[in-house]
A tleap script that builds the chain and sets N, CA, C and O, in Angstrom:
source leaprc.protein.ff14SB
mol = sequence {
  NALA GLU LYS THR GLU VAL LEU SER GLU ASP
  LEU LEU GLN VAL GLU LYS ARG LEU GLU LEU
  VAL LYS GLN VAL SER HIE SER THR HIE LYS
  LYS LEU THR ALA CYS LEU GLN GLY GLN GLN
  GLY VAL ASP VAL GLU LYS LYS SER VAL ARG
  SER PRO SER LYS LYS LEU PRO LEU THR THR
  LEU ALA GLN CYS MET VAL GLU GLY ALA ALA
  VAL LEU GLY ASP GLU SER LEU LEU GLY LYS
  MET LEU LYS LEU CYS GLY GLU THR GLN ASP
  LYS LEU ALA GLN GLU LEU ILE PHE PHE GLU
  LEU THR ILE GLU LYS ASP VAL ILE GLU PRO
  LEU TYR ASP LEU ALA GLU VAL ASN VAL PHE
  PHE SER HIE LEU TYR VAL ARG ILE GLN LYS
  CILE
}
set mol.1.N position { -32.134 61.259 53.078 }
set mol.1.CA position { -32.273 60.737 52.069 }
set mol.1.C position { -33.248 61.572 51.001 }
set mol.1.O position { -33.040 61.139 49.867 }
set mol.2.N position { -34.493 62.897 51.016 }
set mol.2.CA position { -33.951 63.850 50.628 }
set mol.2.C position { -33.391 64.954 49.550 }
set mol.2.O position { -33.485 65.407 48.409 }
set mol.3.N position { -32.565 65.044 51.149 }
set mol.3.CA position { -31.772 65.745 50.736 }
set mol.3.C position { -30.775 65.266 49.342 }
set mol.3.O position { -30.741 65.814 48.240 }
set mol.4.N position { -29.868 63.852 49.902 }
set mol.4.CA position { -29.450 63.939 48.326 }
set mol.4.C position { -30.035 63.286 47.242 }
set mol.4.O position { -29.461 62.559 46.431 }
set mol.5.N position { -31.247 63.600 47.281 }
set mol.5.CA position { -31.968 62.853 46.035 }
set mol.5.C position { -31.604 64.591 45.503 }
set mol.5.O position { -30.765 64.552 44.603 }
set mol.6.N position { -31.886 65.556 45.730 }
set mol.6.CA position { -32.557 67.233 46.194 }
set mol.6.C position { -31.227 67.274 45.804 }
set mol.6.O position { -31.104 68.179 44.979 }
set mol.7.N position { -29.911 66.571 46.071 }
set mol.7.CA position { -28.756 67.318 45.458 }
set mol.7.C position { -28.270 66.468 44.428 }
set mol.7.O position { -27.452 67.090 43.750 }
set mol.8.N position { -28.425 65.378 44.057 }
set mol.8.CA position { -28.062 64.707 42.848 }
set mol.8.C position { -28.868 64.570 41.881 }
set mol.8.O position { -28.432 63.858 40.976 }
set mol.9.N position { -30.149 65.098 41.699 }
set mol.9.CA position { -31.054 65.870 40.923 }
set mol.9.C position { -30.083 66.958 40.319 }
set mol.9.O position { -29.736 66.974 39.138 }
set mol.10.N position { -29.541 68.201 41.642 }
set mol.10.CA position { -28.842 69.172 41.287 }
set mol.10.C position { -27.184 68.982 39.945 }
set mol.10.O position { -26.645 69.468 38.951 }
set mol.11.N position { -27.098 67.714 41.155 }
set mol.11.CA position { -26.105 67.365 40.843 }
set mol.11.C position { -26.028 67.484 38.882 }
set mol.11.O position { -25.321 68.313 38.309 }
set mol.12.N position { -26.925 66.456 38.148 }
set mol.12.CA position { -27.502 66.133 37.317 }
set mol.12.C position { -27.234 67.543 36.602 }
set mol.12.O position { -26.155 67.825 36.080 }
set mol.13.N position { -28.348 68.397 36.642 }
set mol.13.CA position { -28.215 68.935 35.652 }
set mol.13.C position { -27.158 69.863 35.219 }
set mol.13.O position { -26.847 70.194 34.074 }
set mol.14.N position { -26.532 70.315 36.658 }
set mol.14.CA position { -25.035 70.789 36.702 }
set mol.14.C position { -23.713 70.265 35.563 }
set mol.14.O position { -22.996 70.985 34.868 }
set mol.15.N position { -23.723 68.359 35.719 }
set mol.15.CA position { -23.749 68.003 34.622 }
set mol.15.C position { -23.748 68.306 33.180 }
set mol.15.O position { -22.861 68.675 32.411 }
set mol.16.N position { -24.883 68.067 33.051 }
set mol.16.CA position { -25.862 68.268 32.160 }
set mol.16.C position { -25.509 70.047 31.258 }
set mol.16.O position { -25.780 70.463 30.131 }
set mol.17.N position { -25.019 70.475 32.092 }
set mol.17.CA position { -24.961 72.289 31.813 }
set mol.17.C position { -23.453 72.023 31.090 }
set mol.17.O position { -23.099 72.041 29.911 }
set mol.18.N position { -22.812 71.797 32.225 }
set mol.18.CA position { -21.049 71.416 31.897 }
set mol.18.C position { -20.938 70.822 30.794 }
set mol.18.O position { -19.908 71.143 30.202 }
set mol.19.N position { -21.715 69.922 30.151 }
set mol.19.CA position { -20.716 69.655 28.687 }
set mol.19.C position { -21.578 70.048 27.607 }
set mol.19.O position { -21.078 69.969 26.485 }
set mol.20.N position { -22.808 70.469 27.703 }
set mol.20.CA position { -22.975 71.441 26.869 }
set mol.20.C position { -22.429 72.911 26.423 }
set mol.20.O position { -23.013 73.429 25.471 }
set mol.21.N position { -21.270 73.684 27.082 }
set mol.21.CA position { -20.228 74.534 27.782 }
set mol.21.C position { -19.507 73.388 26.818 }
set mol.21.O position { -19.288 73.532 25.615 }
set mol.22.N position { -19.239 72.405 27.490 }
set mol.22.CA position { -17.490 71.368 26.798 }
set mol.22.C position { -17.286 71.265 24.941 }
set mol.22.O position { -16.303 71.246 24.199 }
set mol.23.N position { -19.274 71.198 24.658 }
set mol.23.CA position { -19.142 70.894 23.015 }
set mol.23.C position { -19.365 71.983 21.986 }
set mol.23.O position { -19.225 72.009 20.763 }
set mol.24.N position { -19.960 73.336 23.349 }
set mol.24.CA position { -19.712 74.120 22.390 }
set mol.24.C position { -17.810 74.471 22.514 }
set mol.24.O position { -17.086 74.718 21.549 }
set mol.25.N position { -17.433 74.402 23.779 }
set mol.25.CA position { -16.231 74.681 23.928 }
set mol.25.C position { -15.298 74.466 22.675 }
set mol.25.O position { -14.690 75.241 21.937 }
set mol.26.N position { -15.484 72.589 22.762 }
set mol.26.CA position { -14.647 72.436 21.584 }
set mol.26.C position { -14.920 72.656 20.390 }
set mol.26.O position { -13.995 73.058 19.684 }
set mol.27.N position { -16.159 72.483 19.830 }
set mol.27.CA position { -16.716 73.196 18.314 }
set mol.27.C position { -15.611 74.577 17.938 }
set mol.27.O position { -14.762 74.666 17.052 }
set mol.28.N position { -16.110 75.767 19.222 }
set mol.28.CA position { -16.009 76.967 18.600 }
set mol.28.C position { -14.060 76.854 18.337 }
set mol.28.O position { -13.335 77.277 17.437 }
set mol.29.N position { -13.818 76.177 19.446 }
set mol.29.CA position { -12.228 75.543 19.478 }
set mol.29.C position { -11.657 75.356 18.192 }
set mol.29.O position { -10.674 75.898 17.687 }
set mol.30.N position { -12.529 74.394 17.692 }
set mol.30.CA position { -11.706 73.306 16.599 }
set mol.30.C position { -11.824 74.777 14.907 }
set mol.30.O position { -11.171 74.876 13.869 }
set mol.31.N position { -12.916 75.547 15.464 }
set mol.31.CA position { -13.359 76.686 13.651 }
set mol.31.C position { -12.074 77.819 13.959 }
set mol.31.O position { -11.629 78.550 13.074 }
set mol.32.N position { -11.471 77.816 15.669 }
set mol.32.CA position { -11.097 78.821 15.110 }
set mol.32.C position { -9.275 78.564 14.772 }
set mol.32.O position { -8.430 79.399 14.450 }
set mol.33.N position { -9.143 77.116 14.996 }
set mol.33.CA position { -8.134 76.965 15.022 }
set mol.33.C position { -8.071 76.822 12.794 }
set mol.33.O position { -7.278 77.314 11.991 }
set mol.34.N position { -8.808 76.292 12.674 }
set mol.34.CA position { -8.780 76.426 11.263 }
set mol.34.C position { -9.075 77.929 10.522 }
set mol.34.O position { -8.951 78.015 9.300 }
set mol.35.N position { -9.469 79.099 11.329 }
set mol.35.CA position { -9.184 79.916 11.200 }
set mol.35.C position { -7.242 80.379 11.368 }
set mol.35.O position { -6.396 80.836 10.599 }
set mol.36.N position { -7.257 80.093 12.293 }
set mol.36.CA position { -5.461 79.909 12.142 }
set mol.36.C position { -4.912 80.045 11.024 }
set mol.36.O position { -4.265 80.972 10.537 }
set mol.37.N position { -5.258 78.905 10.590 }
set mol.37.CA position { -4.931 77.721 9.890 }
set mol.37.C position { -3.982 78.888 8.166 }
set mol.37.O position { -2.928 79.096 7.564 }
set mol.38.N position { -5.599 79.261 8.251 }
set mol.38.CA position { -5.322 80.406 6.891 }
set mol.38.C position { -6.903 79.572 6.249 }
set mol.38.O position { -7.675 78.736 6.718 }
set mol.39.N position { -6.832 80.219 5.167 }
set mol.39.CA position { -7.852 79.976 3.656 }
set mol.39.C position { -7.511 78.824 2.933 }
set mol.39.O position { -8.518 78.310 2.445 }
set mol.40.N position { -6.396 78.178 2.659 }
set mol.40.CA position { -5.597 78.021 2.091 }
set mol.40.C position { -6.916 76.605 1.442 }
set mol.40.O position { -7.659 75.876 2.100 }
set mol.41.N position { -6.704 76.720 -0.108 }
set mol.41.CA position { -7.423 75.848 -0.844 }
set mol.41.C position { -8.872 76.698 -1.173 }
set mol.41.O position { -9.658 76.176 -1.963 }
set mol.42.N position { -9.220 78.043 -0.542 }
set mol.42.CA position { -10.720 78.010 -0.797 }
set mol.42.C position { -10.821 78.376 -1.836 }
set mol.42.O position { -10.073 79.319 -1.582 }
set mol.43.N position { -11.180 78.613 -3.368 }
set mol.43.CA position { -11.441 79.143 -4.783 }
set mol.43.C position { -11.469 80.572 -4.292 }
set mol.43.O position { -11.755 81.077 -3.206 }
set mol.44.N position { -10.983 81.170 -5.737 }
set mol.44.CA position { -11.962 82.259 -5.785 }
set mol.44.C position { -13.466 82.736 -5.391 }
set mol.44.O position { -13.833 83.579 -4.573 }
set mol.45.N position { -14.662 81.376 -6.806 }
set mol.45.CA position { -15.176 81.779 -7.329 }
set mol.45.C position { -16.110 81.658 -5.554 }
set mol.45.O position { -17.266 82.057 -5.416 }
set mol.46.N position { -15.426 81.148 -4.604 }
set mol.46.CA position { -16.664 80.976 -3.684 }
set mol.46.C position { -16.272 81.978 -2.594 }
set mol.46.O position { -16.603 81.813 -1.419 }
set mol.47.N position { -15.326 83.356 -3.164 }
set mol.47.CA position { -15.442 84.423 -2.310 }
set mol.47.C position { -16.040 85.311 -3.109 }
set mol.47.O position { -15.425 85.861 -4.023 }
set mol.48.N position { -17.751 85.625 -2.755 }
set mol.48.CA position { -18.477 86.603 -3.296 }
set mol.48.C position { -19.180 87.020 -2.684 }
set mol.48.O position { -19.779 86.452 -1.771 }
set mol.49.N position { -19.342 88.709 -3.221 }
set mol.49.CA position { -20.330 88.949 -1.739 }
set mol.49.C position { -22.027 88.906 -2.425 }
set mol.49.O position { -22.925 89.580 -1.920 }
set mol.50.N position { -22.240 88.037 -3.587 }
set mol.50.CA position { -23.256 88.090 -4.307 }
set mol.50.C position { -24.011 86.635 -3.442 }
set mol.50.O position { -25.196 86.337 -3.290 }
set mol.51.N position { -22.606 85.875 -2.945 }
set mol.51.CA position { -23.601 84.530 -2.956 }
set mol.51.C position { -22.382 83.927 -1.697 }
set mol.51.O position { -22.008 82.754 -1.725 }
set mol.52.N position { -21.989 84.690 -0.891 }
set mol.52.CA position { -21.549 84.382 0.659 }
set mol.52.C position { -20.891 83.091 0.786 }
set mol.52.O position { -21.553 82.274 1.427 }
set mol.53.N position { -19.865 82.720 0.389 }
set mol.53.CA position { -19.586 80.864 0.656 }
set mol.53.C position { -19.817 80.895 2.791 }
set mol.53.O position { -19.417 81.695 3.636 }
set mol.54.N position { -20.737 79.436 2.900 }
set mol.54.CA position { -20.242 79.120 4.634 }
set mol.54.C position { -19.518 78.237 4.691 }
set mol.54.O position { -19.623 77.222 5.380 }
set mol.55.N position { -18.804 78.497 4.058 }
set mol.55.CA position { -16.793 77.309 3.733 }
set mol.55.C position { -16.043 77.764 3.884 }
set mol.55.O position { -15.042 77.070 4.062 }
set mol.56.N position { -15.903 79.055 3.934 }
set mol.56.CA position { -14.856 79.910 4.184 }
set mol.56.C position { -14.777 79.679 6.279 }
set mol.56.O position { -15.788 79.753 6.978 }
set mol.57.N position { -13.466 79.436 6.793 }
set mol.57.CA position { -12.781 79.489 8.072 }
set mol.57.C position { -13.670 80.463 8.414 }
set mol.57.O position { -14.568 79.972 9.098 }
set mol.58.N position { -13.842 81.920 8.190 }
set mol.58.CA position { -14.415 83.167 9.005 }
set mol.58.C position { -15.110 82.815 9.406 }
set mol.58.O position { -15.291 82.728 10.621 }
set mol.59.N position { -16.264 82.218 7.967 }
set mol.59.CA position { -17.640 82.220 8.580 }
set mol.59.C position { -18.402 80.917 8.473 }
set mol.59.O position { -19.586 80.836 8.147 }
set mol.60.N position { -17.340 79.564 8.883 }
set mol.60.CA position { -17.493 78.725 9.695 }
set mol.60.C position { -17.903 79.042 11.074 }
set mol.60.O position { -18.993 78.939 11.638 }
set mol.61.N position { -16.227 79.643 11.653 }
set mol.61.CA position { -16.556 80.430 12.688 }
set mol.61.C position { -17.104 80.822 13.672 }
set mol.61.O position { -17.112 80.444 14.844 }
set mol.62.N position { -17.898 82.167 12.758 }
set mol.62.CA position { -18.484 82.735 13.123 }
set mol.62.C position { -20.055 82.209 13.218 }
set mol.62.O position { -20.847 82.667 14.041 }
set mol.63.N position { -20.482 80.886 11.978 }
set mol.63.CA position { -21.527 79.984 12.255 }
set mol.63.C position { -22.130 79.000 13.812 }
set mol.63.O position { -23.140 78.501 14.309 }
set mol.64.N position { -21.041 79.153 13.982 }
set mol.64.CA position { -20.398 77.784 15.244 }
set mol.64.C position { -20.444 78.710 16.251 }
set mol.64.O position { -21.303 78.312 17.038 }
set mol.65.N position { -19.864 79.963 16.721 }
set mol.65.CA position { -20.737 80.890 17.146 }
set mol.65.C position { -21.987 80.993 18.439 }
set mol.65.O position { -22.311 80.841 19.617 }
set mol.66.N position { -22.421 81.502 16.653 }
set mol.66.CA position { -23.990 81.499 17.024 }
set mol.66.C position { -24.993 81.050 17.721 }
set mol.66.O position { -25.893 81.394 18.488 }
set mol.67.N position { -24.146 79.441 16.757 }
set mol.67.CA position { -25.302 77.751 17.288 }
set mol.67.C position { -24.865 77.851 18.487 }
set mol.67.O position { -25.919 77.650 19.090 }
set mol.68.N position { -23.929 78.047 19.446 }
set mol.68.CA position { -23.090 77.778 20.291 }
set mol.68.C position { -24.060 78.677 20.860 }
set mol.68.O position { -25.166 78.172 21.051 }
set mol.69.N position { -23.912 79.928 21.188 }
set mol.69.CA position { -24.967 80.768 21.962 }
set mol.69.C position { -26.380 80.957 21.994 }
set mol.69.O position { -26.998 81.604 22.840 }
set mol.70.N position { -27.084 80.044 20.522 }
set mol.70.CA position { -27.961 79.024 20.406 }
set mol.70.C position { -29.274 78.120 22.190 }
set mol.70.O position { -30.303 78.138 22.866 }
set mol.71.N position { -27.625 77.395 21.800 }
set mol.71.CA position { -27.301 76.065 22.790 }
set mol.71.C position { -27.035 76.385 24.608 }
set mol.71.O position { -27.225 75.716 25.624 }
set mol.72.N position { -26.501 77.779 24.322 }
set mol.72.CA position { -26.644 77.777 25.623 }
set mol.72.C position { -27.149 78.923 26.615 }
set mol.72.O position { -27.018 78.957 27.838 }
set mol.73.N position { -27.857 80.002 25.635 }
set mol.73.CA position { -28.975 80.092 25.575 }
set mol.73.C position { -28.272 82.022 25.886 }
set mol.73.O position { -27.163 82.549 25.976 }
set mol.74.N position { -29.654 82.451 25.947 }
set mol.74.CA position { -29.430 84.039 26.522 }
set mol.74.C position { -29.475 84.457 27.930 }
set mol.74.O position { -29.874 85.577 28.250 }
set mol.75.N position { -29.173 83.796 28.569 }
set mol.75.CA position { -29.294 83.579 30.192 }
set mol.75.C position { -28.056 83.814 30.892 }
set mol.75.O position { -27.686 84.426 31.894 }
set mol.76.N position { -27.425 82.903 29.743 }
set mol.76.CA position { -25.783 82.977 30.293 }
set mol.76.C position { -24.479 83.943 29.455 }
set mol.76.O position { -24.273 84.392 28.327 }
set mol.77.N position { -23.898 83.920 30.601 }
set mol.77.CA position { -22.902 84.989 29.890 }
set mol.77.C position { -22.321 84.229 28.747 }
set mol.77.O position { -22.543 84.670 27.619 }
set mol.78.N position { -21.630 83.180 28.877 }
set mol.78.CA position { -20.862 83.229 27.805 }
set mol.78.C position { -21.814 82.676 26.437 }
set mol.78.O position { -21.340 82.745 25.303 }
set mol.79.N position { -23.335 82.072 26.714 }
set mol.79.CA position { -24.437 82.484 25.478 }
set mol.79.C position { -23.848 83.359 24.884 }
set mol.79.O position { -23.113 83.152 23.919 }
set mol.80.N position { -24.158 84.771 25.519 }
set mol.80.CA position { -24.367 86.203 25.170 }
set mol.80.C position { -22.789 86.909 24.763 }
set mol.80.O position { -22.687 88.064 24.348 }
set mol.81.N position { -21.914 86.220 24.916 }
set mol.81.CA position { -20.749 86.909 24.988 }
set mol.81.C position { -20.094 86.118 23.284 }
set mol.81.O position { -19.478 86.658 22.365 }
set mol.82.N position { -20.620 84.527 23.470 }
set mol.82.CA position { -20.827 83.521 21.321 }
set mol.82.C position { -21.774 84.440 20.948 }
set mol.82.O position { -21.030 85.402 20.751 }
set mol.83.N position { -22.643 84.753 20.760 }
set mol.83.CA position { -23.661 85.519 19.705 }
set mol.83.C position { -23.020 87.086 19.918 }
set mol.83.O position { -23.681 88.002 19.429 }
set mol.84.N position { -22.566 87.208 20.174 }
set mol.84.CA position { -22.440 89.116 20.197 }
set mol.84.C position { -20.679 88.621 19.334 }
set mol.84.O position { -20.224 88.905 18.226 }
set mol.85.N position { -20.097 87.767 20.533 }
set mol.85.CA position { -18.501 87.485 18.801 }
set mol.85.C position { -18.867 86.736 17.440 }
set mol.85.O position { -18.291 86.916 16.367 }
set mol.86.N position { -19.920 85.872 17.676 }
set mol.86.CA position { -20.143 85.683 16.718 }
set mol.86.C position { -20.737 86.491 15.437 }
set mol.86.O position { -20.210 86.648 14.336 }
set mol.87.N position { -21.619 86.818 15.770 }
set mol.87.CA position { -22.091 87.809 14.931 }
set mol.87.C position { -20.932 89.654 13.876 }
set mol.87.O position { -20.872 90.184 12.767 }
set mol.88.N position { -20.273 89.829 15.395 }
set mol.88.CA position { -18.925 90.693 14.882 }
set mol.88.C position { -18.613 90.091 13.371 }
set mol.88.O position { -18.719 90.528 12.225 }
set mol.89.N position { -18.070 88.569 14.123 }
set mol.89.CA position { -17.340 87.796 13.186 }
set mol.89.C position { -17.534 87.330 11.796 }
set mol.89.O position { -16.797 87.184 10.821 }
set mol.90.N position { -18.981 87.119 12.090 }
set mol.90.CA position { -19.728 87.231 10.156 }
set mol.90.C position { -19.230 88.503 9.584 }
set mol.90.O position { -18.605 88.716 8.546 }
set mol.91.N position { -19.810 89.576 10.842 }
set mol.91.CA position { -19.168 90.816 10.023 }
set mol.91.C position { -17.748 91.071 9.178 }
set mol.91.O position { -17.230 91.446 8.126 }
set mol.92.N position { -17.633 90.751 10.008 }
set mol.92.CA position { -15.702 91.127 9.323 }
set mol.92.C position { -15.408 90.244 8.836 }
set mol.92.O position { -14.284 90.506 8.409 }
set mol.93.N position { -15.817 88.589 8.378 }
set mol.93.CA position { -15.881 87.972 6.870 }
set mol.93.C position { -16.400 88.550 5.914 }
set mol.93.O position { -15.688 88.582 4.910 }
set mol.94.N position { -17.569 89.117 5.823 }
set mol.94.CA position { -17.997 89.417 4.946 }
set mol.94.C position { -17.395 90.670 4.406 }
set mol.94.O position { -17.492 90.968 3.215 }
set mol.95.N position { -16.634 91.564 5.481 }
set mol.95.CA position { -15.928 92.876 4.855 }
set mol.95.C position { -14.130 92.800 4.404 }
set mol.95.O position { -13.445 93.636 3.815 }
set mol.96.N position { -13.581 90.769 5.235 }
set mol.96.CA position { -12.824 90.542 4.080 }
set mol.96.C position { -13.319 90.075 3.027 }
set mol.96.O position { -12.937 90.804 2.112 }
set mol.97.N position { -13.882 89.362 2.686 }
set mol.97.CA position { -15.063 88.739 1.242 }
set mol.97.C position { -14.512 90.221 0.296 }
set mol.97.O position { -13.695 90.232 -0.624 }
set mol.98.N position { -15.230 91.335 0.856 }
set mol.98.CA position { -15.700 92.169 0.085 }
set mol.98.C position { -13.871 93.123 -0.234 }
set mol.98.O position { -13.463 93.510 -1.329 }
set mol.99.N position { -13.359 93.213 0.720 }
set mol.99.CA position { -12.016 94.289 0.224 }
set mol.99.C position { -10.785 92.939 -0.353 }
set mol.99.O position { -9.860 93.375 -1.039 }
set mol.100.N position { -10.790 91.944 -0.176 }
set mol.100.CA position { -10.056 90.579 -1.738 }
set mol.100.C position { -11.438 91.054 -2.669 }
set mol.100.O position { -11.504 92.262 -2.897 }
set mol.101.N position { -12.003 90.610 -2.950 }
set mol.101.CA position { -12.762 91.279 -4.192 }
set mol.101.C position { -12.666 92.488 -5.274 }
set mol.101.O position { -12.702 92.425 -6.503 }
set mol.102.N position { -12.527 93.626 -4.400 }
set mol.102.CA position { -12.505 94.852 -4.576 }
set mol.102.C position { -11.167 94.712 -5.202 }
set mol.102.O position { -10.921 94.917 -6.390 }
set mol.103.N position { -10.229 94.299 -4.179 }
set mol.103.CA position { -8.459 93.968 -4.744 }
set mol.103.C position { -8.253 93.423 -6.148 }
set mol.103.O position { -7.487 93.775 -7.045 }
set mol.104.N position { -9.110 92.517 -6.078 }
set mol.104.CA position { -9.004 91.470 -7.457 }
set mol.104.C position { -9.594 92.035 -8.457 }
set mol.104.O position { -9.631 91.358 -9.485 }
set mol.105.N position { -10.544 94.095 -8.512 }
set mol.105.CA position { -11.553 94.171 -9.799 }
set mol.105.C position { -10.444 94.781 -9.916 }
set mol.105.O position { -9.558 94.619 -10.755 }
set mol.106.N position { -10.516 95.574 -8.950 }
set mol.106.CA position { -9.109 96.762 -9.146 }
set mol.106.C position { -8.177 97.096 -9.350 }
set mol.106.O position { -7.844 98.226 -9.707 }
set mol.107.N position { -7.297 95.834 -9.099 }
set mol.107.CA position { -5.649 96.168 -9.211 }
set mol.107.C position { -5.174 94.476 -9.864 }
set mol.107.O position { -4.086 94.390 -10.432 }
set mol.108.N position { -5.851 93.514 -9.760 }
set mol.108.CA position { -5.608 92.201 -10.140 }
set mol.108.C position { -5.552 92.152 -11.620 }
set mol.108.O position { -4.627 92.324 -12.413 }
set mol.109.N position { -7.096 91.804 -11.797 }
set mol.109.CA position { -7.850 92.261 -12.721 }
set mol.109.C position { -6.667 93.010 -14.168 }
set mol.109.O position { -6.146 92.638 -15.219 }
set mol.110.N position { -6.743 94.064 -13.420 }
set mol.110.CA position { -6.208 95.478 -14.486 }
set mol.110.C position { -4.668 95.184 -14.768 }
set mol.110.O position { -4.044 95.408 -15.805 }
set mol.111.N position { -4.275 94.692 -13.722 }
set mol.111.CA position { -2.686 94.437 -13.794 }
set mol.111.C position { -2.512 92.912 -14.991 }
set mol.111.O position { -1.476 92.627 -15.591 }
set mol.112.N position { -3.272 92.469 -15.036 }
set mol.112.CA position { -3.738 91.489 -15.793 }
set mol.112.C position { -3.930 91.505 -17.224 }
set mol.112.O position { -3.394 90.894 -18.149 }
set mol.113.N position { -4.716 92.250 -17.160 }
set mol.113.CA position { -5.106 93.085 -18.966 }
set mol.113.C position { -3.790 93.681 -19.434 }
set mol.113.O position { -3.212 93.530 -20.510 }
set mol.114.N position { -3.306 94.715 -17.891 }
set mol.114.CA position { -2.200 95.516 -18.630 }
set mol.114.C position { -1.381 94.614 -19.312 }
set mol.114.O position { -0.792 95.077 -20.289 }
set mol.115.N position { -1.182 93.339 -19.014 }
set mol.115.CA position { -0.343 91.930 -19.220 }
set mol.115.C position { -0.569 91.301 -20.007 }
set mol.115.O position { 0.245 90.391 -20.162 }
set mol.116.N position { -1.613 91.339 -20.869 }
set mol.116.CA position { -2.264 90.562 -22.204 }
set mol.116.C position { -1.905 91.781 -23.546 }
set mol.116.O position { -1.409 91.593 -24.657 }
set mol.117.N position { -2.311 92.836 -22.992 }
set mol.117.CA position { -1.816 93.472 -23.607 }
set mol.117.C position { -0.605 93.815 -24.273 }
set mol.117.O position { -0.585 94.123 -25.464 }
set mol.118.N position { 0.581 93.765 -23.418 }
set mol.118.CA position { 2.162 94.055 -23.511 }
set mol.118.C position { 1.951 92.866 -24.178 }
set mol.118.O position { 2.221 92.817 -25.378 }
set mol.119.N position { 1.596 92.080 -23.712 }
set mol.119.CA position { 1.618 90.650 -24.979 }
set mol.119.C position { 1.842 90.850 -26.205 }
set mol.119.O position { 2.866 90.997 -26.872 }
set mol.120.N position { 0.499 90.834 -26.473 }
set mol.120.CA position { -0.479 90.949 -27.727 }
set mol.120.C position { 0.439 92.340 -28.577 }
set mol.120.O position { 0.502 92.150 -29.791 }
set mol.121.N position { 1.061 93.532 -28.136 }
set mol.121.CA position { 2.024 94.619 -28.977 }
set mol.121.C position { 2.896 93.869 -29.128 }
set mol.121.O position { 3.029 93.480 -30.288 }
set mol.122.N position { 3.827 93.346 -28.143 }
set mol.122.CA position { 4.927 92.368 -28.302 }
set mol.122.C position { 4.840 91.845 -29.502 }
set mol.122.O position { 5.451 92.149 -30.526 }
set mol.123.N position { 3.822 90.818 -29.263 }
set mol.123.CA position { 3.751 89.769 -30.729 }
set mol.123.C position { 3.803 90.751 -32.021 }
set mol.123.O position { 4.708 90.700 -32.854 }
set mol.124.N position { 2.628 91.719 -32.075 }
set mol.124.CA position { 2.240 92.247 -33.554 }
set mol.124.C position { 3.101 92.959 -33.568 }
set mol.124.O position { 3.272 93.132 -34.774 }
set mol.125.N position { 4.402 94.010 -32.643 }
set mol.125.CA position { 5.576 94.889 -33.297 }
set mol.125.C position { 6.659 93.827 -33.343 }
set mol.125.O position { 7.544 94.473 -33.903 }
set mol.126.N position { 7.277 92.383 -33.080 }
set mol.126.CA position { 7.791 91.481 -33.837 }
set mol.126.C position { 7.381 91.284 -35.317 }
set mol.126.O position { 8.163 91.488 -36.245 }
set mol.127.N position { 6.216 90.910 -35.460 }
set mol.127.CA position { 5.413 90.972 -36.863 }
set mol.127.C position { 5.815 91.775 -37.743 }
set mol.127.O position { 6.416 91.387 -38.745 }
set mol.128.N position { 5.504 93.192 -37.464 }
set mol.128.CA position { 5.729 94.285 -37.959 }
set mol.128.C position { 7.177 93.701 -38.033 }
set mol.128.O position { 7.272 92.903 -38.965 }
set mol.129.N position { 8.542 93.896 -37.194 }
set mol.129.CA position { 9.490 93.768 -37.645 }
set mol.129.C position { 10.170 93.261 -38.747 }
set mol.129.O position { 11.146 93.660 -39.384 }
set mol.130.N position { 9.224 92.010 -38.856 }
set mol.130.CA position { 9.519 90.865 -39.709 }
set mol.130.C position { 9.419 91.451 -41.444 }
set mol.130.O position { 10.096 91.247 -42.452 }
set mol.131.N position { 8.266 92.216 -41.143 }
set mol.131.CA position { 7.442 92.419 -42.572 }
set mol.131.C position { 8.379 93.247 -43.026 }
set mol.131.O position { 8.270 93.748 -44.145 }
savepdb mol mol.pdb
quit
C-alpha cells in the first residue's frame, strides 16, 4: 500500500509536468503557425524601431517561447531550449523590423518623392505648353 501511494504521488507529478509541456507546446505551435502565415494585415505604423510592437507574429512567438521557458524552468532541457530560441527569435524580429524600415526610408520614400516630383513637373510642363 505504501508503494502504491508513493507511485501515485509520482505519477501525479509526472502528469502535471506533462500537462505544462503540452500547454507550452500548443501555445508555441499556434504562434509559429501564425508566423508561417506571414504578417498580413500588420500596419506600417506598428513596425517601428522606436516602439516595436509586440503584436507582430515574430515578436509574439519570441515572447511565447520565453514565457514557456519560464513555465518549464531552467532545469529542463526544453525550458533552456525555449529560452534560447525565444531570445534569438526576438533579435531576428527586431532585425527584420529594422530592415523593413530602412528599405522604406532609403528606397520606397525616395521613389515616392521622385514620382511626386515627376508628376509636379509634368503638370507644370503641360501648363507651360498651354501658354
